[in-house]
C-alpha positions as CSV (number, residue, x, y, z in Angstrom):
1,M,-6.1,98.3,24.5
2,E,-3.7,101.1,25.1
3,K,-1.9,102.5,22.1
4,F,1.9,104.8,22.3
5,E,2.0,107.5,19.7
6,G,4.8,110.2,20.5
7,G,5.7,108.6,24.0
8,M,1.9,109.4,25.0
9,I,-0.6,106.7,25.8
10,M,-3.3,106.6,23.3
11,K,-6.6,104.9,24.7
12,P,-9.1,103.3,22.5
13,Y,-11.7,106.4,22.5
14,A,-14.7,104.3,24.1
15,E,-12.9,104.0,27.2
16,M,-11.9,108.0,27.2
17,S,-13.2,109.9,30.1
18,K,-15.1,112.9,28.6
19,E,-12.0,115.2,30.1
20,E,-9.7,112.7,27.8
21,L,-12.0,113.6,24.7
22,K,-12.0,117.1,25.5
23,N,-8.4,117.1,25.4
24,E,-7.8,114.7,22.5
25,I,-10.0,117.3,20.5
26,K,-8.0,120.7,21.8
27,E,-5.0,118.4,20.2
28,L,-6.1,117.5,17.1
29,R,-7.9,120.8,16.2
30,T,-4.8,122.3,16.6
31,E,-3.0,119.8,14.3
32,Y,-5.9,120.0,11.7
33,R,-5.2,124.0,11.7
34,K,-1.9,123.6,10.8
35,Y,-2.6,121.8,7.7
36,Q,-5.3,124.1,6.8
37,G,-2.3,126.6,7.1
38,M,-0.7,124.3,4.1
39,E,-3.4,125.5,1.3
40,L,-3.4,121.5,0.1
41,K,-5.2,121.2,-2.9
42,L,-4.8,117.2,-3.1
43,D,-7.4,115.0,-5.3
44,M,-8.2,111.5,-4.0
45,S,-11.9,111.7,-5.8
46,R,-11.4,109.0,-8.5
47,G,-9.3,105.8,-9.4
48,K,-7.3,107.5,-12.2
49,P,-3.8,106.8,-12.8
50,C,-1.5,109.0,-12.1
51,L,1.4,110.4,-14.6
52,D,3.9,108.2,-14.1
53,Q,1.4,105.1,-14.9
54,L,0.5,107.2,-18.3
55,D,3.7,107.1,-19.3
56,L,4.4,103.5,-19.3
57,S,2.4,103.3,-22.1
58,M,3.6,106.2,-24.4
59,G,5.1,103.6,-26.5
60,L,1.5,103.0,-27.9
61,M,2.2,106.4,-29.9
62,D,4.8,104.5,-31.9
63,S,3.7,101.4,-32.2
64,L,2.0,102.9,-35.4
65,N,3.3,105.9,-37.9
66,S,2.1,106.8,-41.5
67,H,4.8,104.2,-42.7
68,A,3.6,101.6,-40.8
69,D,1.6,98.3,-42.1
70,L,-2.1,98.6,-41.1
71,S,-3.3,95.3,-42.3
72,C,-4.3,92.5,-39.9
73,D,-2.9,88.7,-40.1
74,D,-5.8,88.2,-41.9
75,G,-5.0,91.0,-44.7
76,T,-8.0,93.1,-43.7
77,D,-7.1,97.2,-44.2
78,C,-7.8,98.6,-39.9
79,R,-8.1,101.9,-41.9
80,N,-11.2,100.9,-43.7
81,Y,-14.7,99.9,-42.6
82,G,-15.7,96.6,-41.1
83,M,-14.9,93.8,-38.6
84,L,-18.1,94.5,-36.3
85,E,-16.5,91.7,-33.6
86,G,-13.0,93.2,-33.6
87,I,-9.7,92.6,-35.4
88,S,-8.9,88.7,-34.7
89,E,-5.5,89.5,-33.0
90,A,-7.2,92.2,-30.5
91,R,-9.7,89.2,-29.8
92,E,-6.8,87.3,-29.0
93,L,-5.2,89.3,-26.8
94,I,-8.2,90.6,-25.0
95,G,-9.1,86.9,-24.5
96,D,-5.7,85.9,-22.9
97,M,-6.4,88.8,-20.5
98,M,-9.9,87.9,-19.9
99,E,-9.4,84.0,-20.1
100,N,-11.9,83.4,-22.5
101,D,-12.0,82.0,-26.0
102,P,-11.6,84.8,-28.9
103,R,-14.9,83.5,-30.6
104,N,-16.9,84.6,-27.8
105,I,-15.5,88.3,-27.6
106,L,-16.8,91.4,-28.9
107,I,-14.0,94.4,-29.1
108,Y,-15.9,97.9,-28.3
109,G,-14.4,101.5,-28.2
110,N,-12.8,102.8,-25.3
111,S,-15.0,102.1,-22.2
112,S,-16.6,99.0,-21.0
113,L,-19.0,101.3,-18.8
114,N,-20.6,102.1,-22.4
115,V,-20.6,98.5,-23.0
116,M,-22.7,98.1,-19.8
117,Y,-25.2,101.1,-20.6
118,D,-25.7,99.4,-23.8
119,Q,-26.4,96.1,-22.3
120,I,-29.0,97.6,-19.7
121,S,-30.1,99.7,-22.4
122,R,-31.0,97.3,-25.6
123,S,-32.4,95.0,-22.4
124,Y,-34.5,98.1,-21.7
125,T,-36.3,98.9,-25.4
126,H,-36.1,95.2,-27.3
127,G,-36.1,92.6,-24.2
128,V,-33.4,89.6,-23.7
129,M,-34.0,87.0,-26.3
130,G,-37.5,87.3,-26.9
131,N,-38.4,88.1,-23.2
132,T,-40.5,91.0,-22.7
133,P,-38.5,94.8,-23.1
134,W,-38.2,96.1,-19.8
135,C,-39.7,99.2,-20.3
136,R,-42.7,97.6,-20.6
137,L,-43.0,96.2,-17.3
138,D,-44.0,97.5,-14.0
139,K,-40.7,97.5,-12.0
140,I,-37.4,96.3,-12.6
141,K,-35.0,95.6,-9.7
142,W,-31.4,95.4,-10.0
143,L,-29.6,93.7,-7.3
144,C,-26.4,96.0,-5.7
145,P,-23.4,94.5,-3.6
146,V,-22.4,97.3,-1.2
147,P,-20.0,99.1,-0.6
148,G,-20.1,99.3,-4.6
149,Y,-18.9,101.4,-7.8
150,D,-20.7,104.6,-8.1
151,R,-20.9,104.5,-11.9
152,H,-22.6,101.3,-12.0
153,F,-25.0,102.3,-9.8
154,S,-25.7,105.7,-12.0
155,I,-26.8,103.3,-14.8
156,T,-29.5,101.5,-12.8
157,E,-30.2,104.8,-10.9
158,Y,-30.8,106.3,-15.0
159,F,-33.1,103.7,-15.8
160,G,-35.2,103.9,-12.8
161,F,-34.6,100.5,-11.5
162,E,-35.3,99.6,-8.0
163,M,-31.7,99.1,-6.1
164,I,-31.4,96.1,-3.6
165,P,-28.8,96.9,-1.3
166,V,-26.5,93.1,-1.1
167,P,-24.0,93.5,1.8
168,M,-20.3,92.4,0.5
169,S,-18.0,90.1,3.0
170,P,-14.1,89.5,1.8
171,T,-15.4,86.0,0.1
172,G,-18.2,88.4,-1.9
173,P,-21.4,89.3,-1.7
174,D,-24.2,87.5,0.5
175,M,-25.2,84.8,-1.7
176,D,-27.9,83.4,0.8
177,M,-30.0,86.9,-0.2
178,I,-29.0,86.6,-3.8
179,E,-30.2,82.9,-4.0
180,K,-33.1,83.7,-2.5
181,L,-34.2,87.3,-4.2
182,V,-33.3,85.7,-7.6
183,S,-35.3,82.2,-7.7
184,E,-38.4,84.0,-5.7
185,D,-38.7,87.1,-7.8
186,K,-39.2,87.9,-11.5
187,A,-38.9,91.5,-11.2
188,V,-35.0,90.6,-10.3
189,K,-33.3,91.4,-13.6
190,G,-29.4,91.7,-12.9
191,I,-26.6,92.6,-10.6
192,W,-23.7,94.6,-10.8
193,C,-20.8,92.6,-9.7
194,V,-17.0,93.6,-9.5
195,P,-15.4,90.1,-8.4
196,K,-11.5,90.3,-8.4
197,Y,-10.5,93.5,-6.5
198,S,-13.7,94.7,-5.9
199,N,-14.3,98.6,-6.3
200,P,-14.3,99.4,-3.2
201,Q,-13.1,96.9,-0.6
202,G,-10.4,95.1,-3.3
203,Y,-12.0,91.7,-2.3
204,S,-12.2,88.8,-4.6
205,Y,-14.9,86.7,-4.7
206,S,-14.0,82.9,-3.4
207,D,-14.9,79.5,-5.2
208,E,-17.5,78.9,-3.7
209,T,-19.0,82.6,-4.3
210,V,-18.3,81.7,-7.9
211,R,-19.8,78.4,-8.5
212,R,-23.0,79.9,-6.3
213,F,-23.2,82.5,-8.9
214,A,-23.0,80.0,-11.9
215,R,-25.3,77.6,-10.3
216,L,-28.3,80.6,-9.8
217,K,-32.0,79.3,-10.6
218,P,-33.7,82.6,-12.0
219,A,-36.9,82.9,-12.0
220,A,-36.6,85.7,-14.5
221,R,-35.4,83.9,-17.9
222,D,-34.0,87.3,-18.8
223,F,-31.9,87.4,-15.7
224,R,-28.1,88.4,-16.2
225,I,-25.2,89.0,-14.2
226,Y,-23.1,91.6,-15.1
227,W,-19.4,90.7,-14.3
228,D,-17.0,93.6,-14.4
229,N,-13.9,92.2,-14.1
230,A,-12.1,95.4,-14.3
231,Y,-9.2,94.7,-12.6
232,G,-8.5,91.3,-13.4
233,I,-4.7,91.7,-13.9
234,H,-4.2,94.6,-11.7
235,H,-1.9,92.9,-9.2
236,L,0.0,94.8,-6.3
237,Y,2.4,92.0,-5.7
238,D,3.8,89.4,-7.6
239,D,4.3,86.8,-4.9
240,H,0.7,87.3,-3.7
241,Q,-2.2,87.0,-6.1
242,D,-5.8,86.6,-5.7
243,Y,-7.2,83.9,-7.8
244,L,-10.7,83.8,-9.7
245,I,-12.8,81.2,-11.0
246,E,-13.5,81.8,-14.2
247,I,-17.2,82.5,-14.9
248,L,-18.3,81.3,-18.3
249,A,-16.4,78.3,-18.2
250,E,-17.9,77.6,-14.8
251,C,-21.5,78.8,-16.1
252,K,-21.3,76.1,-19.0
253,R,-20.5,73.4,-16.7
254,A,-23.9,74.4,-14.5
255,G,-25.8,74.3,-17.8
256,N,-26.3,78.3,-17.3
257,P,-24.3,79.2,-20.7
258,D,-26.1,82.1,-21.3
259,L,-26.5,83.6,-17.6
260,V,-23.7,86.0,-17.8
261,Y,-22.4,89.5,-19.7
262,K,-18.5,89.7,-18.5
263,F,-16.9,93.3,-19.2
264,S,-13.2,94.1,-19.3
265,S,-10.9,96.9,-21.1
266,T,-7.3,98.5,-21.1
267,S,-8.6,101.4,-19.4
268,K,-6.2,101.4,-16.4
269,I,-3.8,99.4,-18.6
270,T,-3.1,101.6,-21.2
271,F,-5.0,105.6,-21.7
272,P,-8.1,105.4,-19.9
273,G,-9.8,107.2,-22.2
274,S,-7.9,105.9,-25.4
275,G,-8.1,102.0,-24.7
276,I,-10.6,99.2,-25.9
277,A,-13.3,97.4,-24.2
278,A,-14.8,94.5,-24.4
279,I,-17.5,92.0,-23.8
280,A,-17.1,88.1,-23.5
281,T,-20.6,85.7,-23.1
282,S,-22.3,83.0,-24.6
283,P,-22.6,82.2,-28.3
284,N,-26.2,82.8,-27.7
285,N,-25.7,86.3,-26.2
286,L,-23.6,87.1,-28.8
287,E,-25.9,86.6,-31.9
288,E,-28.3,88.7,-30.2
289,I,-25.7,91.4,-29.3
290,K,-24.3,91.5,-33.2
291,S,-27.9,91.6,-34.3
292,Q,-28.6,94.9,-32.8
293,L,-24.7,96.5,-33.3
294,K,-24.9,96.1,-36.8
295,R,-27.4,98.6,-36.5
296,Q,-25.5,101.0,-34.4
297,T,-21.8,100.8,-36.1
298,I,-19.9,99.3,-39.1
299,G,-16.8,98.4,-36.6
300,H,-15.1,100.3,-33.7
301,D,-11.4,101.9,-33.9
302,K,-9.5,98.6,-35.7
303,V,-6.4,101.1,-35.9
304,N,-6.8,101.6,-32.3
305,Q,-7.1,97.8,-31.5
306,L,-4.2,97.2,-34.0
307,R,-2.1,99.5,-31.9
308,H,-2.5,97.7,-28.9
309,V,-1.5,94.2,-30.3
310,R,1.9,96.0,-31.3
311,F,2.7,97.5,-28.3
312,F,2.2,94.3,-26.0
313,K,2.6,91.6,-28.7
314,N,1.1,89.2,-26.6
315,I,-0.1,88.3,-23.0
316,H,3.1,88.2,-21.8
317,G,4.1,91.8,-23.0
318,M,0.7,92.5,-20.9
319,V,1.5,90.7,-18.1
320,E,5.4,92.7,-17.8
321,H,3.6,95.9,-18.3
322,M,1.4,95.4,-15.2
323,R,4.2,94.6,-13.0
324,R,5.4,98.0,-14.0
325,H,2.2,99.8,-12.8
326,A,2.5,97.7,-10.0
327,D,5.6,99.0,-9.0
328,V,4.5,102.9,-9.3
329,I,1.3,102.2,-7.3
330,R,2.1,99.5,-5.0
331,P,4.5,102.2,-2.1
332,K,1.4,104.4,-2.6
333,F,-0.8,101.8,-1.1
334,E,1.4,100.7,1.7
335,A,1.8,104.3,2.4
336,V,-1.9,104.4,3.4
337,E,-2.3,101.4,5.4
338,N,0.8,102.1,7.2
339,I,-0.6,105.7,8.4
340,F,-3.7,103.9,8.9
341,E,-2.5,101.6,11.1
342,E,0.1,104.0,13.4
343,N,-2.9,106.8,13.6
344,L,-5.7,104.8,13.8
345,G,-5.0,101.4,14.7
346,G,-6.0,100.2,17.8
347,L,-8.3,103.0,18.6
348,G,-11.5,101.2,17.7
349,I,-13.1,103.9,15.6
350,A,-12.2,102.7,12.1
351,E,-11.9,99.6,10.1
352,W,-10.0,99.6,6.3
353,T,-9.2,97.2,3.8
354,K,-5.5,95.8,3.0
355,P,-6.3,94.5,-1.1
356,N,-3.7,92.7,-3.2
357,G,-4.9,94.4,-6.3
358,G,-7.2,97.0,-7.7
359,Y,-7.3,100.9,-7.3
360,F,-8.5,101.2,-4.0
361,I,-9.0,100.9,-0.1
362,S,-12.3,100.7,1.7
363,F,-12.8,102.7,4.8
364,D,-15.2,102.3,7.6
365,G,-15.5,105.0,10.1
366,M,-18.0,105.1,12.8
367,E,-21.6,105.0,12.1
368,G,-22.6,108.6,11.4
369,T,-19.3,110.3,10.5
370,A,-18.7,110.1,6.8
371,R,-20.0,112.8,5.7
372,L,-18.4,115.3,8.4
373,I,-14.8,114.0,7.9
374,I,-14.9,113.8,4.1
375,D,-16.1,117.8,4.9
376,R,-13.1,118.4,7.2
377,A,-10.6,116.7,5.0
378,M,-12.5,119.4,2.0
379,K,-11.8,122.3,4.1
380,A,-7.9,121.3,4.5
381,G,-7.5,120.8,0.9
382,V,-8.3,117.1,0.1
383,K,-11.0,116.1,-2.1
384,L,-12.6,112.7,-1.4
385,T,-15.3,110.6,-3.1
386,P,-18.3,112.2,-1.8
387,A,-20.0,110.3,1.0
388,G,-22.4,108.0,0.1
389,S,-21.3,107.2,-3.1
390,T,-20.8,103.4,-2.9
391,W,-24.5,102.7,-2.3
392,P,-27.3,102.9,-4.4
393,N,-28.5,106.4,-4.9
394,H,-26.0,108.1,-2.9
395,K,-27.3,106.9,0.3
396,D,-25.1,105.1,2.9
397,P,-27.5,104.0,5.5
398,Y,-24.9,104.2,8.1
399,D,-22.9,107.0,6.9
400,S,-19.4,105.5,7.5
401,N,-18.1,104.2,4.2
402,I,-15.1,106.2,2.2
403,R,-13.6,104.7,-0.8
404,I,-10.1,105.9,-0.7
405,A,-7.8,106.5,-4.2
406,P,-4.5,106.2,-3.8
407,T,-3.2,106.2,-6.9
408,Y,-3.6,109.4,-8.9
409,P,-1.5,111.8,-6.1
410,T,2.4,111.5,-5.5
411,L,4.0,109.8,-3.1
412,E,4.6,112.7,-1.2
413,D,1.1,113.6,-1.6
414,I,-0.4,110.6,-0.7
415,T,1.3,110.6,2.2
416,T,0.2,114.4,3.4
417,A,-3.1,113.5,2.6
418,A,-3.5,110.1,4.6
419,K,-2.0,111.7,7.7
420,L,-4.4,114.8,7.3
421,F,-7.4,112.2,7.0
422,T,-6.8,110.3,9.6
423,I,-6.6,113.2,12.0
424,C,-9.9,114.5,10.2
425,V,-11.0,110.8,11.2
426,R,-9.7,111.2,14.9
427,L,-11.3,114.8,15.4
428,V,-14.8,113.7,14.2
429,T,-15.1,110.8,16.2
430,A,-13.5,112.2,19.2
431,E,-16.2,114.9,18.8
432,K,-19.2,112.8,18.2
433,L,-17.8,110.8,21.2
434,Y,-18.0,114.0,23.2
435,E,-21.3,115.4,22.6
436,E,-23.2,111.6,23.1
437,S,-21.0,111.1,26.5
């Protein structure tokens, strides 16, 4: 299949002769030098909200003031100690967001990543529900869907776990592989999951995948699913949204009520450094968590919890707030996808995802090109997530996956960055094919 660009016929790279590749490289190097001359300083390395998104939550600063009533509905004074589980209004609001009973939720501080770290640290030092603490075991294994979230992997890497990559597909991770490993090996103690609008692909687990997770039969009684539903309400479109079965209810139906720790936060809903995080899980798990947590803290920031409740009022206010987020970032995702299609489509050298929500696009170039593409982009002023970040220990065995984060730059900047990125992809790929021909 041939592709037209600027009146010129472009062949798929695999069909180009050596002379055609040479001419392609010459033209691309000229284009690349033009971008170098622009002295760009653009950052696409992290999935951060942009300034316009942060401005959407400035009302938080006005929801409480020195004259405000800082008492909860039950009379609790949020300025004082207490309420280990979080204030009831916040548990109800976050319960609606997470689709869980408020009684099964604990509200924490600003970071769900911190909650996940705590869960693993607690299991490591004291075990899970009377089982042997992981620090006393010879080996701990952890399942890691790939490509996946680098900060998840950094936690299990820090504790020295053996991380086992599990391939991802548009319906979720390879459940045949997961079922086999979990049922046969007692050393497998957990799995990372971003089940809705996954990081980085933007995939959402199918109904069958969720049900198979809920019906796992672990060899280890202390095996847990770490279900990070970070993007549960982060849709890009009103009329085309992914749906996810609620995992805790499904586990209860399957007779596995204690199997899951479910995490979420308002980090990309309000202010990332000043939001509220939460865990939802079974009553048995909650009691164990609280028995340790009461030694760690008397309670988290109830004033911040209250101001979130006063700002949103209810889940409907939060949903409407997320529509405004989508209006800001949707054009950026569409710009990147259109530029990729215009400049790379039909060339047979790359694939990328087109998510309905979340914060990322997952890009796969030819094997052995990711590091070189990222290096080329960096030298022209565009910073990308380091190659290998989406794999455990930062080792992508194919050197092909690149996480694209469109949210933080302006629309104009993301358009420039995406165009430069496609030039880098084509140039690195053409040079590789030329050298191998």
